[in-house]
N, C-alpha and C positions, 0 to 999 in steps of 0.2 A: 234482535239487539235490545239490550236494556242499559240505559244510562240514567244515573241518578244525579240530579243537579238542583241547585237552589234557584229560586226566582223571586222577584218582587212584583207585587200587584200594583201597577201604575197606569193611570189613564184608561182603565177598563181592560187592560191586557196584562198577561204575565210576561215579565221581561226576565230572561235568564241572567243569572249572575255567573259569568264564565271565567272571570279572572284572567282574561286575555286568551283563553283556550278556545279554539274553534270547535263548534259542535259538528259532528259528522252526520248531519240530518239534511236530506234534500229539501228544497223549497216545497211548500204546500203539502208536506207530510203530516198526516193526522197523528197526533200523539195523545196519550192519556195522562192527565195530571191528577195527582192525589194531593189534596190540600189538608195539611195537619193543623189543627187549631193551636195557635201559639199560646193559648191560655190554659191548655190542658196540662196538668201537673202529673208526671209519672208517679205511680204508686211508690210509697216509701217502704212498704213491706214486700220483700221479694221471697221470703221463706214460704213455701207452699203450705206447710202445716199451720203457720201463723195466719195465713190468708184464709184457710179453711175454717179455723177457729173464729176469726172475725166474722166470716160469712154466716156461720152457725149462730153466733150471738145476734146478728142482724135479723135472721129469719125468726129466731125465738122472740125477739122484741116485736116484730111485726105480728106474730101470732098472739102475743100477750096484749097488744093494743090494736085490735082490728078497727077499721073504719066503721062508724055507725051507719045504719041503714038510712038515717035521716040527715047524713052529712051533706053540706052544700055541694052542688056540682059546679065546678069552676069551668069557665070557658077557656079556650086556648089562650086568648089574650090575657086573661087574668092569671093563668099559670105562668106565662112568660113576661109578666109585667116587670119592668126594671125600675127600681127607684134610686 
């Protein structure tokens, strides 16, 4: 059985948003939840040819501007630092 529903994370638990509908899931049933990042923006370019062109430009740019051997090595914390 596969059911798709929305939930709110509240008090350390996911609470289903059912809009009054009863879920047909027995008590203590193990389920799998996939959390989608609400801050991820879907791509604006949906044309496959355009996406391929953009990817090719990106790869060419990487190849034209490689990292130097003596480039500083950043720690995980430095990479994920939020300001």
